[in-house]
Structures are given as structure tokens and as C-alpha cells.
C-alpha positions as CSV (number, residue, x, y, z in Angstrom):
1,X,-8.7,20.9,-18.5
2,X,-6.7,20.1,-21.8
3,X,-4.1,18.4,-19.4
4,X,-6.7,16.2,-17.8
5,X,-8.2,15.1,-21.1
6,X,-4.7,14.4,-22.4
7,X,-3.9,12.1,-19.4
8,X,-7.4,10.3,-19.8
9,X,-6.7,9.7,-23.5
10,X,-3.1,8.5,-23.0
11,X,-4.3,6.0,-20.2
12,X,-7.1,4.9,-22.3
13,X,-4.8,4.3,-25.4
14,X,-2.5,2.3,-23.2
15,X,-5.2,0.1,-21.6
16,X,-7.3,-0.4,-24.7
17,X,-4.4,-2.2,-26.3
18,X,-4.1,-4.9,-23.4
19,X,-4.5,-8.2,-25.0
20,X,-7.3,-10.6,-23.8
21,X,-6.8,-13.9,-22.2
22,X,-6.9,-17.2,-23.8
23,X,-9.8,-19.4,-23.0
24,X,-7.7,-21.5,-20.8
25,X,-7.2,-18.7,-18.3
26,X,-10.1,-19.2,-15.9
27,X,-12.6,-18.7,-18.8
28,X,-12.6,-15.0,-18.2
29,X,-12.2,-12.3,-20.9
30,X,-10.6,-9.7,-18.6
31,X,-7.6,-9.6,-16.5
32,X,-8.3,-8.9,-12.8
33,X,-6.3,-6.5,-10.8
34,X,-6.9,-6.7,-7.0
35,X,-6.0,-3.4,-5.3
36,X,-6.4,-2.1,-1.8
37,X,-8.7,0.7,-0.5
38,X,-6.0,3.1,0.5
39,X,-2.9,4.6,-1.1
40,X,-2.5,1.9,-3.7
41,X,-6.1,2.6,-5.2
42,X,-5.5,6.3,-4.8
43,X,-2.5,6.2,-7.0
44,X,-4.2,4.4,-9.8
45,X,-7.5,6.3,-9.5
46,X,-7.1,8.0,-12.9
47,X,-6.5,4.6,-14.4
48,X,-9.6,3.3,-12.6
49,X,-11.7,6.1,-13.8
50,X,-10.6,5.7,-17.4
51,X,-11.3,2.0,-17.3
52,X,-14.7,2.7,-16.0
53,X,-15.5,5.2,-18.8
54,X,-14.5,2.9,-21.7
55,X,-15.4,-0.6,-22.6
56,X,-12.7,-1.3,-25.1
57,X,-10.2,-2.8,-22.6
58,X,-9.5,-6.0,-20.9
59,X,-8.6,-5.0,-17.3
60,X,-10.9,-5.0,-14.4
61,X,-10.0,-3.5,-11.0
62,X,-11.3,-4.8,-7.7
63,X,-10.9,-2.4,-4.8
64,X,-10.6,-4.5,-1.6
65,X,-10.5,-3.4,2.0
66,X,-7.9,-5.7,3.6
67,X,-4.6,-7.4,2.4
68,X,-6.2,-10.8,3.5
69,X,-8.9,-10.4,0.8
70,X,-6.1,-9.8,-1.9
71,X,-4.3,-12.8,-0.6
72,X,-7.4,-15.0,-0.9
73,X,-7.7,-14.0,-4.5
74,X,-4.1,-14.9,-5.1
75,X,-4.5,-18.2,-3.3
76,X,-7.5,-19.1,-5.5
77,X,-5.8,-17.6,-8.7
78,X,-8.6,-15.2,-9.5
79,X,-6.2,-12.2,-9.3
80,X,-4.0,-11.7,-12.3
81,X,-2.3,-8.6,-10.7
82,X,-2.5,-7.8,-7.1
83,X,-1.3,-5.1,-4.6
84,X,0.0,-6.3,-1.0
85,X,2.3,-5.0,1.7
86,X,5.8,-5.8,0.3
87,X,6.5,-8.3,3.3
88,X,3.2,-10.1,2.7
89,X,4.3,-10.4,-1.1
90,X,7.5,-12.0,0.1
91,X,5.7,-14.5,2.2
92,X,3.4,-15.5,-0.6
93,X,6.3,-15.9,-3.1
94,X,8.2,-18.0,-0.4
95,X,5.2,-20.2,0.0
96,X,5.4,-21.1,-3.8
97,X,2.7,-18.8,-5.1
98,X,3.5,-18.1,-8.8
99,X,3.5,-14.1,-8.7
100,X,6.4,-11.8,-9.4
101,X,7.1,-8.3,-8.1
102,X,6.4,-5.9,-10.9
103,X,6.6,-2.5,-9.2
104,X,6.6,-0.5,-6.1
105,X,3.7,2.1,-5.9
106,X,3.8,3.4,-2.4
107,X,6.7,4.4,-0.3
108,X,5.7,4.6,3.4
109,X,2.4,5.5,4.8
110,X,2.5,4.8,8.6
111,X,2.1,7.3,11.3
112,X,1.7,7.4,15.1
113,X,-1.3,9.5,15.9
114,X,-2.9,10.5,19.3
115,X,-4.6,13.0,21.3
116,X,-1.9,13.4,24.0
117,X,-0.2,16.8,23.5
118,X,2.7,15.9,26.1
119,X,4.0,13.3,23.7
120,X,6.7,14.6,21.4
121,X,9.7,12.4,21.9
122,X,10.1,8.7,21.9
123,X,10.9,8.6,25.6
124,X,7.6,10.1,26.4
125,X,5.9,6.9,25.3
126,X,7.4,4.9,28.3
127,X,4.6,3.3,30.2
128,X,1.9,4.2,27.7
129,X,-0.6,1.9,25.8
130,X,-0.2,2.1,22.0
131,X,-2.7,0.4,19.7
132,X,-1.2,-1.3,16.7
133,X,-3.0,-3.5,14.0
134,X,-1.8,-7.1,13.3
135,X,0.9,-8.5,15.5
136,X,3.8,-9.6,13.4
137,X,2.9,-7.6,10.4
138,X,4.7,-4.7,8.9
139,X,3.3,-1.9,11.1
140,X,4.0,-3.9,14.2
141,X,7.5,-5.0,13.4
142,X,8.5,-1.6,12.0
143,X,7.1,0.2,15.2
144,X,9.0,-2.4,17.5
145,X,12.1,-1.9,15.6
146,X,11.7,2.1,16.0
147,X,11.1,1.7,19.8
148,X,14.3,-0.4,20.2
149,X,16.3,2.0,18.1
150,X,15.0,4.8,20.5
151,X,16.1,3.0,23.5
152,X,12.7,1.5,24.6
153,X,11.9,-2.2,25.1
154,X,8.8,-3.1,23.1
155,X,8.0,-5.7,25.5
156,X,8.5,-4.0,28.8
157,X,8.6,-0.2,28.5
158,X,5.3,0.1,26.5
159,X,2.1,-1.7,26.2
160,X,1.2,-2.6,22.7
161,X,-2.5,-3.5,22.3
162,X,-3.7,-5.5,19.3
163,X,-7.5,-5.3,20.3
164,X,-8.5,-3.9,16.9
165,X,-7.9,-6.5,14.0
166,X,-8.2,-4.3,11.0
167,X,-6.9,-0.9,9.9
168,X,-10.3,0.5,9.6
169,X,-11.3,-1.0,13.1
170,X,-8.4,0.7,14.6
171,X,-9.0,4.1,12.9
172,X,-12.5,4.1,14.1
173,X,-11.5,3.5,17.6
174,X,-9.0,6.4,17.3
175,X,-11.6,8.7,15.9
176,X,-13.9,7.7,18.8
177,X,-11.3,8.2,21.4
178,X,-11.1,4.5,22.3
179,X,-7.4,4.3,21.2
180,X,-5.5,7.5,22.4
181,X,-2.2,6.4,20.8
182,X,-2.0,4.3,17.7
183,X,-0.2,3.3,14.7
184,X,-2.3,3.8,11.4
185,X,-1.7,4.5,7.8
186,X,-2.8,7.1,5.3
187,X,-5.4,7.9,4.1
188,X,-7.0,6.8,7.5
189,X,-4.6,9.1,9.4
190,X,-6.1,12.2,7.6
191,X,-9.7,10.8,7.9
192,X,-9.3,10.3,11.8
193,X,-7.9,13.9,12.1
194,X,-10.9,15.3,10.3
195,X,-13.2,13.3,12.6
196,X,-11.6,14.1,15.7
197,X,-9.9,17.5,16.1
198,X,-8.0,16.5,19.2
199,X,-5.9,13.9,17.1
200,X,-2.5,14.9,15.6
201,X,0.3,13.3,13.9
202,X,3.2,12.5,16.4
203,X,5.6,10.6,14.4
204,X,6.0,9.9,10.7
205,X,7.4,6.3,10.8
206,X,9.1,6.6,7.2
207,X,10.9,9.7,8.6
208,X,12.0,8.0,11.9
209,X,13.1,5.0,9.9
210,X,15.3,7.2,7.9
211,X,17.1,8.4,10.8
212,X,18.5,4.8,11.5
213,X,18.3,3.2,7.9
214,X,19.5,4.6,4.7
215,X,16.9,2.5,3.0
216,X,13.8,3.6,1.3
217,X,10.5,2.3,2.8
218,X,9.5,0.0,-0.3
219,X,6.1,-0.6,1.5
220,X,3.8,-1.8,-1.2
221,X,4.2,-4.4,-3.9
222,X,2.4,-4.6,-7.3
223,X,2.6,-8.2,-8.4
224,X,1.6,-10.1,-11.5
225,X,0.8,-13.8,-12.0
226,X,3.7,-15.5,-13.6
227,X,1.6,-17.2,-16.2
228,X,0.2,-14.0,-17.4
229,X,3.6,-12.2,-17.5
230,X,5.0,-15.1,-19.5
231,X,2.3,-15.1,-22.1
232,X,1.5,-11.4,-22.3
233,X,4.4,-9.1,-21.6
234,X,2.8,-6.3,-23.6
235,X,-0.1,-6.2,-21.3
236,X,2.1,-6.0,-18.3
237,X,4.0,-3.1,-20.0
238,X,0.7,-1.2,-20.7
239,X,-0.6,-1.6,-17.1
240,X,2.7,-0.5,-15.7
241,X,2.6,2.7,-17.9
242,X,-1.0,3.4,-17.1
243,X,-0.5,2.8,-13.4
244,X,2.6,5.2,-13.4
245,X,1.0,7.8,-15.4
246,X,-2.1,7.8,-13.1
247,X,0.3,8.1,-10.0
248,X,2.0,11.1,-11.6
249,X,-1.4,12.7,-12.4
250,X,-2.6,12.2,-8.8
251,X,0.5,13.9,-7.4
252,X,0.0,16.8,-9.7
253,X,-3.6,17.3,-9.4
254,X,-4.5,16.3,-5.8
255,X,-7.9,18.2,-5.8
256,X,-9.0,16.5,-9.0
257,X,-7.8,13.2,-7.8
258,X,-9.6,13.6,-4.5
259,X,-12.9,14.0,-6.3
260,X,-12.3,10.6,-8.0
261,X,-11.2,9.1,-4.8
262,X,-14.5,10.1,-3.3
263,X,-16.5,9.1,-6.4
264,X,-15.1,5.5,-6.2
265,X,-15.6,5.1,-2.5
266,X,-12.0,5.0,-1.2
267,X,-12.7,8.0,1.0
268,X,-15.9,9.8,2.0
269,X,-14.4,13.3,2.0
270,X,-12.6,15.1,-0.9
271,X,-10.7,17.5,1.5
272,X,-9.3,14.6,3.5
273,X,-8.4,12.8,0.2
274,X,-6.5,15.9,-1.1
275,X,-4.7,16.2,2.3
276,X,-3.8,12.5,2.3
277,X,-2.1,12.4,-1.1
278,X,1.2,14.0,-0.1
279,X,1.5,11.8,3.2
280,X,0.9,8.7,1.1
281,X,4.2,8.9,-0.8
282,X,2.8,7.7,-4.0
283,X,5.5,6.9,-6.7
284,X,5.5,4.1,-9.2
285,X,9.0,2.4,-9.7
286,X,9.4,-0.6,-11.8
287,X,10.6,-3.5,-9.5
288,X,13.9,-4.1,-11.4
289,X,14.8,-0.3,-11.0
290,X,14.0,-0.7,-7.3
291,X,15.7,-4.1,-6.9
292,X,18.2,-2.8,-4.3
293,X,15.6,-0.8,-2.3
294,X,13.3,-3.8,-2.1
295,X,16.1,-6.3,-1.1
296,X,17.5,-3.9,1.6
297,X,14.0,-3.2,2.9
298,X,13.1,-6.9,3.2
299,X,16.5,-7.6,4.6
300,X,15.9,-5.4,7.6
301,X,12.5,-7.1,8.3
302,X,14.1,-10.5,7.8
303,X,16.8,-9.7,10.3
304,X,14.1,-8.5,12.8
305,X,11.8,-11.4,12.3
306,X,12.3,-14.0,9.6
307,X,8.7,-14.9,9.6
308,X,7.8,-11.7,8.2
309,X,9.3,-12.6,4.9
310,X,8.3,-16.1,5.0
311,X,11.2,-17.6,6.9
312,X,13.9,-16.5,4.3
313,X,14.5,-13.8,1.7
314,X,12.9,-14.3,-1.7
315,X,15.2,-15.3,-4.3
316,X,16.2,-13.3,-7.5
317,X,13.2,-14.8,-9.4
318,X,10.9,-12.7,-7.1
319,X,11.6,-9.7,-9.2
320,X,10.2,-9.3,-12.7
321,X,12.5,-7.6,-15.3
């Protein structure tokens, strides 16, 4: 109990010191942080709870369901800080949006799940239909890469089905038995397995990736608006410290974190949340410290499909230091 209180007090101390915006910044008195309803929000859940329990701060967290919602807030400038898949962050940067990579909070969450007990090796997938969300995005490109590395032609040896447009749609289809084999991420993988006892994990894509690439899966990007970073470096420092501390707490106290994850509507089940935390690979690393990992990770995707990074590799100004 004392440890929980100490984490809460430290995070509150960090965040209550965040400076407020000038009146020229969209007329708001708060910095807006747009996160995703999944591992990124799970990692910052203690920070979210601390913010919710105190009014003496200038940070507001918005939890969104899909990366496209975060992208919209970046395009209209309403998000001061944002979380996106790293590949999508590279696209946004290469299109000229003034956001920099501040940190990497999530390191690989994708799994192949299914109800076919006969599939244990990659060659067992030959001739099978596999459901994947979002053609050309990270799950699709990574899975195609792994198929190729394991001797399968993604366009001939398997039938990749993109019928379900969002992570949630696909997860619901898996749980209902409508998608017998699928690529989904945590925490949805744990949620699906709780709903449907016939579903199991078949492959951990991060583990499979590691068999061919000595490169960490720097899957998720924590971004900051360039104008905010330039004017208020102290706020950036405090938010980073609070986020990192929250992630540390979540990993050390998964049961307590699970209760908060349910409280804030990220998942409906505390048992599922607790089980999903280890498989979500939560670890906040400052972008400059992860510079090589980020560049190597993006370069693999760039070589596979340049469009997934926006047609080119981000330049050195992408990473905040």
C-alpha cells in the first residue's frame, strides 16, 4: 500500500509541475495527450489515474480506439502529444507534420491466434485463410514478411482476408468464430481467449521476428508537437518521467493495474487485463536512447514496402533529444 501511494505521489508531483500553455496555443489551458485504447494506455494507466484524482495539472489524456482517430487530432493540431504505431508516425512526419518522436513505450504486441489445433508450424498455414486488419499497415506487412521468411508466398500460398476494418472488429469476429485464424494484438488477444476457450496463441510475432532480425520491435511511438517541445521542454521531461514511472508500476503490479484498466474502460475484465500486461511488452524508452532500434526497425519496413514509412526514411530531426 505504501509503495502504491509513493508512486501516486511521485507522479502527481511530476505532473502538477507541468507548465500551462500560452494563450496563443489553441486557447486551451491544458496540453492534450491522445493515446490508444490498448497497451499504450495500459502503460500510462497510473499516470491517467493520478491526473484524474488531482486538478492541479495541465495535462488531459484522451483515450481513443483507433490510430486514425489519433491521426485526425494530429492533422487538426488538437493533440499536443500523441501515440501511434511507429510506422504511421514516420508517415506523418514525412508528410510534414511537425511532431517529433519522444519515446517508445510498447515493444511488440502482435499474435496469430486461432482455433485450429493442427497448426503449430508455419508450413501448416499453407492453403489457409488468415484474417488481418488494415492492408499495408504494420500487422499486415510484418506478417507478410514472416510468411516469406518461412518459405510461404503471401499472395499464393495463403489467403489473406481483410474483411474486418479495425482491431476491434477483427477481435470480435475471432471470438465469435467468424475468423478462425487471425493476427491481432494484445490486449485483444487475451480478451478473445477469455471469451472463446477454443482460441489459442499460435505465434508470437515479436518472437518469430527475432528469429530473422536482430532488431527490437519498436512498435509504438510517443510523439510531441514541435512547437510545444520547443517552448516547454520541462513539460516534456515531466510527462516522460511520469509515463515511464507509470509503466514501471504497471509491470510490477499487474493486478492493481488491471483494476485501473477496467476502471477507465480500456478492458472490461480485470483477469484479462492482468494476463495481457506481460504479453504487451510495456517498456518506456526515451527516443534518443532507442535511436538505433527505431531506425533499424523502420528500415526493415522501408525495404519491404517504402509506402509504410511514407516513401522514405525519416531524417535525423524525427527523433527528439
